[in-house]
VORO-518469 format. One record per residue (C-alpha): x, z, y; residue number from 0; residue in one letter. Coordinates in nm, 3 decimals. Layout:
N
(kolnu (X,Z,Y),NUM,A) ...
//
This chain:
352
(kolnu (-1.352,-0.682,1.816),0,X) (kolnu (-1.147,-0.387,1.890),1,X) (kolnu (-0.801,-0.612,1.913),2,X) (kolnu (-0.995,-0.828,2.147),3,X) (kolnu (-1.109,-0.548,2.336),4,X) (kolnu (-0.755,-0.397,2.321),5,X) (kolnu (-0.610,-0.770,2.441),6,X) (kolnu (-0.815,-0.728,2.753),7,X) (kolnu (-0.761,-0.405,2.876),8,X) (kolnu (-0.414,-0.481,2.881),9,X) (kolnu (-0.466,-0.802,3.031),10,X) (kolnu (-0.704,-0.636,3.336),11,X) (kolnu (-0.515,-0.310,3.415),12,X) (kolnu (-0.161,-0.476,3.402),13,X) (kolnu (-0.299,-0.745,3.673),14,X) (kolnu (-0.371,-0.436,3.918),15,X) (kolnu (0.012,-0.400,3.933),16,X) (kolnu (0.178,-0.571,4.199),17,X) (kolnu (0.248,-0.884,4.008),18,X) (kolnu (0.158,-1.063,3.646),19,X) (kolnu (0.416,-1.028,3.423),20,X) (kolnu (0.223,-1.278,3.145),21,X) (kolnu (0.500,-1.360,2.900),22,X) (kolnu (0.563,-1.010,2.839),23,X) (kolnu (0.243,-0.885,2.867),24,X) (kolnu (0.132,-1.144,2.621),25,X) (kolnu (0.489,-1.087,2.384),26,X) (kolnu (0.348,-0.673,2.412),27,X) (kolnu (-0.014,-0.793,2.242),28,X) (kolnu (0.165,-0.975,1.996),29,X) (kolnu (0.371,-0.685,1.930),30,X) (kolnu (0.127,-0.426,1.864),31,X) (kolnu (-0.037,-0.725,1.607),32,X) (kolnu (0.295,-0.707,1.402),33,X) (kolnu (0.313,-0.343,1.400),34,X) (kolnu (-0.012,-0.278,1.285),35,X) (kolnu (0.022,-0.526,0.958),36,X) (kolnu (0.375,-0.480,0.896),37,X) (kolnu (0.507,-0.176,1.059),38,X) (kolnu (0.754,-0.332,1.256),39,X) (kolnu (0.788,-0.420,1.615),40,X) (kolnu (0.967,-0.756,1.651),41,X) (kolnu (1.210,-0.730,1.933),42,X) (kolnu (1.109,-0.982,2.189),43,X) (kolnu (0.830,-0.756,2.197),44,X) (kolnu (1.033,-0.414,2.272),45,X) (kolnu (1.230,-0.621,2.514),46,X) (kolnu (0.916,-0.708,2.701),47,X) (kolnu (0.787,-0.356,2.718),48,X) (kolnu (1.113,-0.247,2.864),49,X) (kolnu (1.071,-0.560,3.087),50,X) (kolnu (0.712,-0.440,3.233),51,X) (kolnu (0.847,-0.072,3.252),52,X) (kolnu (1.166,-0.152,3.481),53,X) (kolnu (0.884,-0.430,3.685),54,X) (kolnu (0.603,-0.167,3.742),55,X) (kolnu (0.814,0.126,3.740),56,X) (kolnu (0.669,0.267,3.452),57,X) (kolnu (0.307,0.210,3.507),58,X) (kolnu (0.280,-0.061,3.267),59,X) (kolnu (0.389,0.211,2.963),60,X) (kolnu (0.115,0.438,3.160),61,X) (kolnu (-0.156,0.163,3.079),62,X) (kolnu (-0.068,0.056,2.736),63,X) (kolnu (-0.076,0.451,2.666),64,X) (kolnu (-0.494,0.460,2.782),65,X) (kolnu (-0.546,0.150,2.613),66,X) (kolnu (-0.404,0.308,2.289),67,X) (kolnu (-0.564,0.636,2.278),68,X) (kolnu (-0.918,0.518,2.266),69,X) (kolnu (-0.795,0.375,1.938),70,X) (kolnu (-0.620,0.722,1.777),71,X) (kolnu (-0.845,0.973,1.817),72,X) (kolnu (-0.706,1.321,1.798),73,X) (kolnu (-0.645,1.500,1.450),74,X) (kolnu (-0.787,1.826,1.362),75,X) (kolnu (-0.584,2.159,1.403),76,X) (kolnu (-0.651,2.514,1.239),77,X) (kolnu (-0.580,2.651,1.580),78,X) (kolnu (-0.212,2.634,1.728),79,X) (kolnu (-0.026,2.898,1.617),80,X) (kolnu (0.349,2.828,1.572),81,X) (kolnu (0.713,2.867,1.638),82,X) (kolnu (0.628,2.820,2.052),83,X) (kolnu (0.455,3.118,2.173),84,X) (kolnu (0.118,3.021,2.243),85,X) (kolnu (-0.153,3.303,2.227),86,X) (kolnu (-0.462,3.126,2.376),87,X) (kolnu (-0.557,2.754,2.497),88,X) (kolnu (-0.518,2.854,2.846),89,X) (kolnu (-0.117,2.940,2.760),90,X) (kolnu (-0.144,2.562,2.582),91,X) (kolnu (-0.281,2.416,2.860),92,X) (kolnu (-0.025,2.580,3.091),93,X) (kolnu (0.240,2.406,2.899),94,X) (kolnu (0.065,2.040,2.928),95,X) (kolnu (0.012,2.112,3.287),96,X) (kolnu (0.377,2.169,3.349),97,X) (kolnu (0.501,1.881,3.114),98,X) (kolnu (0.270,1.707,3.327),99,X) (kolnu (0.438,1.813,3.656),100,X) (kolnu (0.802,1.853,3.588),101,X) (kolnu (0.826,1.660,3.275),102,X) (kolnu (1.008,1.934,3.038),103,X) (kolnu (0.945,2.301,2.905),104,X) (kolnu (1.218,2.558,2.818),105,X) (kolnu (1.169,2.828,2.522),106,X) (kolnu (1.383,3.051,2.389),107,X) (kolnu (1.445,3.229,2.072),108,X) (kolnu (1.231,2.986,1.902),109,X) (kolnu (1.399,2.926,1.587),110,X) (kolnu (1.492,3.263,1.452),111,X) (kolnu (1.871,3.370,1.322),112,X) (kolnu (1.806,3.238,0.967),113,X) (kolnu (1.712,2.898,1.078),114,X) (kolnu (1.977,2.860,1.257),115,X) (kolnu (2.222,3.000,1.038),116,X) (kolnu (2.030,2.764,0.793),117,X) (kolnu (2.080,2.451,0.991),118,X) (kolnu (2.404,2.512,1.107),119,X) (kolnu (2.519,2.547,0.751),120,X) (kolnu (2.347,2.208,0.698),121,X) (kolnu (2.536,2.044,0.964),122,X) (kolnu (2.865,2.183,0.869),123,X) (kolnu (2.872,2.103,0.478),124,X) (kolnu (2.683,1.787,0.481),125,X) (kolnu (2.804,1.431,0.540),126,X) (kolnu (2.718,1.251,0.879),127,X) (kolnu (2.812,0.942,1.035),128,X) (kolnu (3.070,1.007,1.294),129,X) (kolnu (2.999,0.735,1.533),130,X) (kolnu (3.327,0.563,1.693),131,X) (kolnu (3.371,0.563,2.118),132,X) (kolnu (3.279,0.211,2.150),133,X) (kolnu (3.086,-0.031,1.972),134,X) (kolnu (3.246,-0.391,1.873),135,X) (kolnu (3.383,-0.599,1.579),136,X) (kolnu (3.537,-0.371,1.293),137,X) (kolnu (3.433,-0.042,1.512),138,X) (kolnu (3.153,0.120,1.220),139,X) (kolnu (3.021,0.475,1.177),140,X) (kolnu (3.244,0.671,0.929),141,X) (kolnu (3.088,0.876,0.624),142,X) (kolnu (3.276,1.256,0.671),143,X) (kolnu (3.190,1.607,0.650),144,X) (kolnu (3.312,1.733,1.025),145,X) (kolnu (3.620,1.915,1.011),146,X) (kolnu (3.643,2.091,1.373),147,X) (kolnu (4.092,2.063,1.337),148,X) (kolnu (4.022,1.734,1.284),149,X) (kolnu (3.785,1.518,1.427),150,X) (kolnu (3.739,1.154,1.465),151,X) (kolnu (3.452,1.092,1.677),152,X) (kolnu (3.237,1.231,1.987),153,X) (kolnu (2.906,1.206,1.760),154,X) (kolnu (2.800,1.291,1.412),155,X) (kolnu (2.494,1.190,1.307),156,X) (kolnu (2.276,1.296,0.966),157,X) (kolnu (2.091,1.068,0.808),158,X) (kolnu (1.730,1.084,0.876),159,X) (kolnu (1.571,1.063,0.503),160,X) (kolnu (1.776,1.350,0.460),161,X) (kolnu (1.651,1.567,0.774),162,X) (kolnu (1.305,1.492,0.652),163,X) (kolnu (1.343,1.603,0.346),164,X) (kolnu (1.497,1.939,0.410),165,X) (kolnu (1.268,2.230,0.353),166,X) (kolnu (1.328,2.393,0.710),167,X) (kolnu (1.293,2.087,0.856),168,X) (kolnu (0.950,1.998,0.678),169,X) (kolnu (0.822,2.292,0.807),170,X) (kolnu (0.920,2.206,1.148),171,X) (kolnu (0.785,1.893,1.160),172,X) (kolnu (0.432,2.006,1.052),173,X) (kolnu (0.443,2.352,1.252),174,X) (kolnu (0.070,2.366,1.413),175,X) (kolnu (0.221,2.442,1.810),176,X) (kolnu (0.433,2.196,1.772),177,X) (kolnu (0.194,1.939,1.675),178,X) (kolnu (-0.081,2.068,1.939),179,X) (kolnu (0.140,2.028,2.202),180,X) (kolnu (0.199,1.601,2.108),181,X) (kolnu (-0.144,1.620,2.073),182,X) (kolnu (-0.281,1.714,2.403),183,X) (kolnu (0.001,1.560,2.601),184,X) (kolnu (-0.034,1.253,2.445),185,X) (kolnu (-0.410,1.272,2.411),186,X) (kolnu (-0.429,1.102,2.059),187,X) (kolnu (-0.285,1.165,1.701),188,X) (kolnu (0.085,1.213,1.743),189,X) (kolnu (0.320,1.002,1.541),190,X) (kolnu (0.612,1.204,1.370),191,X) (kolnu (0.903,0.973,1.393),192,X) (kolnu (1.246,0.953,1.501),193,X) (kolnu (1.411,1.345,1.311),194,X) (kolnu (1.727,1.353,1.398),195,X) (kolnu (2.024,1.619,1.392),196,X) (kolnu (2.345,1.551,1.565),197,X) (kolnu (2.700,1.755,1.648),198,X) (kolnu (2.853,1.630,1.989),199,X) (kolnu (3.224,1.739,2.043),200,X) (kolnu (3.535,1.736,2.242),201,X) (kolnu (3.668,1.442,2.076),202,X) (kolnu (3.670,1.260,2.413),203,X) (kolnu (3.659,1.446,2.730),204,X) (kolnu (3.483,1.174,2.928),205,X) (kolnu (3.104,1.019,2.970),206,X) (kolnu (3.040,0.741,2.642),207,X) (kolnu (2.793,0.534,2.681),208,X) (kolnu (2.769,0.529,2.278),209,X) (kolnu (2.712,0.905,2.262),210,X) (kolnu (2.403,0.909,2.557),211,X) (kolnu (2.633,1.100,2.739),212,X) (kolnu (2.543,0.885,3.070),213,X) (kolnu (2.169,0.924,3.234),214,X) (kolnu (1.962,0.733,3.132),215,X) (kolnu (1.564,0.651,3.030),216,X) (kolnu (1.443,0.642,2.667),217,X) (kolnu (1.207,0.393,2.574),218,X) (kolnu (1.133,0.457,2.203),219,X) (kolnu (0.773,0.387,2.209),220,X) (kolnu (0.491,0.318,2.446),221,X) (kolnu (0.462,0.720,2.528),222,X) (kolnu (0.624,1.033,2.302),223,X) (kolnu (0.722,1.368,2.340),224,X) (kolnu (1.053,1.466,2.209),225,X) (kolnu (1.171,1.867,2.130),226,X) (kolnu (1.512,1.946,2.131),227,X) (kolnu (1.649,2.234,1.966),228,X) (kolnu (2.012,2.453,2.010),229,X) (kolnu (2.177,2.499,1.653),230,X) (kolnu (2.438,2.623,1.859),231,X) (kolnu (2.485,2.827,2.170),232,X) (kolnu (2.502,2.602,2.473),233,X) (kolnu (2.696,2.645,2.782),234,X) (kolnu (2.786,2.401,3.097),235,X) (kolnu (3.118,2.299,2.883),236,X) (kolnu (3.017,2.217,2.525),237,X) (kolnu (2.729,1.983,2.621),238,X) (kolnu (2.444,2.130,2.779),239,X) (kolnu (2.102,1.894,2.792),240,X) (kolnu (2.005,1.777,3.134),241,X) (kolnu (1.755,1.579,3.305),242,X) (kolnu (1.585,1.480,3.647),243,X) (kolnu (1.227,1.675,3.698),244,X) (kolnu (0.968,1.459,3.765),245,X) (kolnu (1.142,1.126,3.679),246,X) (kolnu (0.901,1.120,3.402),247,X) (kolnu (0.599,0.978,3.652),248,X) (kolnu (0.538,0.663,3.716),249,X) (kolnu (0.737,0.486,4.049),250,X) (kolnu (0.973,0.788,4.053),251,X) (kolnu (1.306,0.629,3.897),252,X) (kolnu (1.460,0.411,4.199),253,X) (kolnu (1.361,0.066,4.222),254,X) (kolnu (1.768,0.030,4.238),255,X) (kolnu (1.862,0.156,3.936),256,X) (kolnu (1.555,-0.007,3.756),257,X) (kolnu (1.639,-0.352,3.885),258,X) (kolnu (1.963,-0.284,3.616),259,X) (kolnu (1.742,-0.261,3.301),260,X) (kolnu (1.776,-0.045,3.004),261,X) (kolnu (2.170,0.028,3.165),262,X) (kolnu (2.333,0.380,3.171),263,X) (kolnu (2.346,0.561,3.519),264,X) (kolnu (2.664,0.776,3.642),265,X) (kolnu (2.672,1.092,3.786),266,X) (kolnu (2.699,0.982,4.099),267,X) (kolnu (2.427,0.743,4.137),268,X) (kolnu (2.175,1.043,4.000),269,X) (kolnu (2.340,1.210,4.328),270,X) (kolnu (2.244,0.985,4.547),271,X) (kolnu (1.916,0.894,4.418),272,X) (kolnu (1.782,1.297,4.357),273,X) (kolnu (1.764,1.621,4.555),274,X) (kolnu (2.059,1.854,4.341),275,X) (kolnu (1.731,2.126,4.260),276,X) (kolnu (1.599,1.820,4.073),277,X) (kolnu (1.859,1.774,3.868),278,X) (kolnu (1.843,2.013,3.569),279,X) (kolnu (2.116,2.139,3.298),280,X) (kolnu (2.001,2.316,3.049),281,X) (kolnu (2.199,2.583,2.909),282,X) (kolnu (2.091,2.808,2.620),283,X) (kolnu (2.142,3.035,2.300),284,X) (kolnu (2.093,2.881,1.978),285,X) (kolnu (1.729,2.914,1.890),286,X) (kolnu (1.641,2.753,2.272),287,X) (kolnu (1.388,2.471,2.234),288,X) (kolnu (1.373,2.273,2.502),289,X) (kolnu (1.032,2.023,2.462),290,X) (kolnu (1.076,1.699,2.690),291,X) (kolnu (0.910,1.338,2.798),292,X) (kolnu (1.240,1.145,2.785),293,X) (kolnu (1.084,0.821,2.953),294,X) (kolnu (1.260,1.036,3.205),295,X) (kolnu (1.577,1.015,3.339),296,X) (kolnu (1.798,1.252,3.098),297,X) (kolnu (2.154,1.295,2.912),298,X) (kolnu (2.370,1.508,2.718),299,X) (kolnu (2.651,1.665,2.944),300,X) (kolnu (2.992,1.527,2.762),301,X) (kolnu (3.153,1.789,2.616),302,X) (kolnu (3.486,1.914,2.749),303,X) (kolnu (3.547,2.234,2.523),304,X) (kolnu (3.394,2.307,2.162),305,X) (kolnu (3.131,2.124,2.014),306,X) (kolnu (2.699,2.149,1.976),307,X) (kolnu (2.468,2.103,1.731),308,X) (kolnu (2.138,1.995,1.810),309,X) (kolnu (1.797,1.891,1.624),310,X) (kolnu (1.529,1.660,1.747),311,X) (kolnu (1.179,1.602,1.676),312,X) (kolnu (1.009,1.295,1.818),313,X) (kolnu (0.624,1.248,1.833),314,X) (kolnu (0.460,0.946,2.002),315,X) (kolnu (0.152,0.756,2.048),316,X) (kolnu (0.204,0.444,1.823),317,X) (kolnu (0.495,0.305,1.570),318,X) (kolnu (0.549,0.000,1.876),319,X) (kolnu (0.851,0.052,1.970),320,X) (kolnu (1.234,0.048,1.860),321,X) (kolnu (1.250,-0.024,1.484),322,X) (kolnu (1.471,0.227,1.278),323,X) (kolnu (1.568,0.248,0.861),324,X) (kolnu (1.294,0.336,0.665),325,X) (kolnu (1.270,0.663,0.558),326,X) (kolnu (1.016,0.799,0.296),327,X) (kolnu (0.927,1.192,0.195),328,X) (kolnu (1.072,1.205,-0.153),329,X) (kolnu (1.003,1.611,-0.211),330,X) (kolnu (0.845,1.878,-0.025),331,X) (kolnu (0.913,2.228,0.062),332,X) (kolnu (0.620,2.402,-0.084),333,X) (kolnu (0.252,2.315,-0.109),334,X) (kolnu (0.121,2.383,0.197),335,X) (kolnu (0.382,2.165,0.381),336,X) (kolnu (0.261,1.859,0.116),337,X) (kolnu (-0.085,1.922,0.131),338,X) (kolnu (-0.070,1.899,0.509),339,X) (kolnu (0.106,1.605,0.529),340,X) (kolnu (-0.065,1.429,0.308),341,X) (kolnu (-0.415,1.545,0.528),342,X) (kolnu (-0.270,1.388,0.811),343,X) (kolnu (-0.151,1.040,0.711),344,X) (kolnu (-0.214,0.900,1.052),345,X) (kolnu (0.086,1.168,1.213),346,X) (kolnu (0.309,1.081,0.875),347,X) (kolnu (0.249,0.740,0.831),348,X) (kolnu (0.625,0.593,0.910),349,X) (kolnu (0.740,0.849,0.657),350,X) (kolnu (0.423,0.780,0.391),351,X) 
//
């Protein structure tokens, strides 16, 4: 009965858009059936979600998200104390207000020096995958420990399973303030997924499609929020995150850009489409946190000198979306972390 209401809701709400895209809508519906049964999204359903987004200017994701929230109640939290300094409910509401209006919020000194030191050591002593500049036949990522004197790639990715089983990363994944912000912004139980950390280097001085150093919008899931932690100091030359303020809202990405689909966009095209004051570059000391709705246009500015290490946590409204390799919790930082994860299976179902 719930699924019938869900299906009717999607169809009726999307009919109100400029056109009726029946094949894409049916593909998305089929995708939700498969995800709920098999924990994976059919590729054609994922592509249909992107197609609807581009054709409706993002309104389709908003509609589907509203329906998803009907079947995903919030989890009960014991307050919202955590690494983000939220002293009152009003401060939490102010964060959500800025996220809704601008698409981002920045907090400095969120991570302690000790945590930054720990994650930096992890990043310089743990094997990662050096991503090739361009994908193609015979070009695969190479497993290696980063050597700054002998770089072999522009982007070094760390294995997600190693990250989610690291005690410091786990402590962030269960942080009350991060979960509270995600829950209030998404208006439903937040689902933890796509936990990542990577180096961006000056191996190549030019913007690169493979390393996301060209403008783009994400389409990981229906709705989500991302937390970007600077583990190293970041300035204009070593890869600051960039975002177009307000571009997360439906209808804000120009139609001429959306007509190209899920494609990379040049600096020149962004400059032609948005006023300079809306194009934000986030420079900051290590420990800085950027909270962002990356359905808006963003990029990591290409590195021309040095390198930067960044940790990312993502919380979404549902597991419908891009498929990623299966990852599991195999150990826990401590009993409190383990208890919280077991008490909140809706949040951590991807990793169970």
